C-alpha positions as CSV (number, residue, x, y, z in Angstrom):
1,X,124.3,-17.0,72.2
2,X,127.0,-14.9,73.8
3,X,128.6,-16.0,77.1
4,X,128.7,-13.6,80.0
5,X,131.5,-14.2,82.5
6,X,130.8,-13.2,86.1
7,X,132.7,-13.6,89.3
8,X,131.1,-15.6,92.1
9,X,130.4,-12.3,94.0
10,X,128.7,-10.7,90.9
11,X,126.5,-13.8,90.6
12,X,125.5,-13.7,94.2
13,X,124.7,-10.0,93.9
14,X,122.5,-10.6,90.9
15,X,120.7,-13.4,92.7
16,X,120.2,-11.2,95.8
17,X,118.3,-8.8,93.6
18,X,115.7,-11.4,92.7
19,X,112.3,-11.7,94.4
20,X,112.1,-14.5,97.0
21,X,110.2,-16.9,94.7
22,X,112.7,-16.5,91.9
23,X,115.6,-17.1,94.4
24,X,113.9,-20.3,95.3
25,X,113.7,-21.3,91.7
26,X,117.4,-20.6,91.2
27,X,118.2,-22.7,94.3
28,X,116.0,-25.6,93.1
29,X,117.7,-25.6,89.7
30,X,121.1,-25.6,91.3
31,X,120.1,-28.4,93.6
32,X,118.8,-30.5,90.7
33,X,122.1,-30.0,88.9
34,X,124.0,-31.2,92.0
35,X,121.7,-34.2,92.3
36,X,122.5,-35.2,88.8
37,X,126.2,-34.9,89.4
38,X,125.9,-36.9,92.6
39,X,124.0,-39.7,90.7
40,X,126.7,-39.7,88.0
41,X,129.4,-39.9,90.6
42,X,127.7,-42.8,92.3
43,X,127.2,-44.6,89.0
44,X,130.8,-44.1,88.1
45,X,132.0,-45.4,91.4
46,X,129.8,-48.5,91.2
47,X,131.3,-49.2,87.8
48,X,134.8,-48.8,89.1
49,X,133.9,-51.3,91.9
50,X,132.6,-53.7,89.3
51,X,135.7,-53.4,87.1
52,X,138.0,-53.8,90.1
53,X,136.1,-56.9,91.3
54,X,136.4,-58.4,87.8
55,X,140.2,-58.1,88.2
56,X,140.2,-59.6,91.7
57,X,140.6,-56.2,93.4
58,X,138.5,-54.5,96.1
59,X,138.0,-50.8,95.2
60,X,137.2,-49.8,98.7
61,X,140.4,-51.3,100.1
62,X,142.6,-49.8,97.4
63,X,144.7,-46.7,98.0
64,X,144.4,-43.6,95.9
65,X,147.6,-44.6,94.1
66,X,146.2,-48.1,93.3
67,X,142.9,-46.6,92.1
68,X,144.8,-44.3,89.8
69,X,146.9,-47.1,88.5
70,X,143.8,-49.2,87.8
71,X,142.1,-46.3,85.9
72,X,145.4,-45.7,84.0
73,X,145.5,-49.4,83.0
74,X,141.9,-49.3,81.9
75,X,142.5,-46.3,79.7
76,X,145.5,-47.6,78.1
77,X,144.2,-50.7,76.3
78,X,147.5,-51.2,74.6
79,X,148.9,-52.4,77.9
80,X,147.8,-55.3,80.0
81,X,145.6,-54.3,83.0
82,X,146.7,-55.5,86.4
83,X,144.7,-58.6,87.0
């Protein structure tokens, strides 16, 4: 199936041309997608809290740099993770 590339403005213009009930359908589909992304983010964050706790760390107390370092350590299994 070919892919059509639109600017955000073009997309808005197309949606504006829809009847009200179809606009509502588009909004609901977008909201459902956002809800799934939010659930995935929440799940991922809970997993990071668990992994940090297993290493004696508190995810919520960590700086962004510390979080990045933990993720980097987890990704690179050939190095010892900070425990």
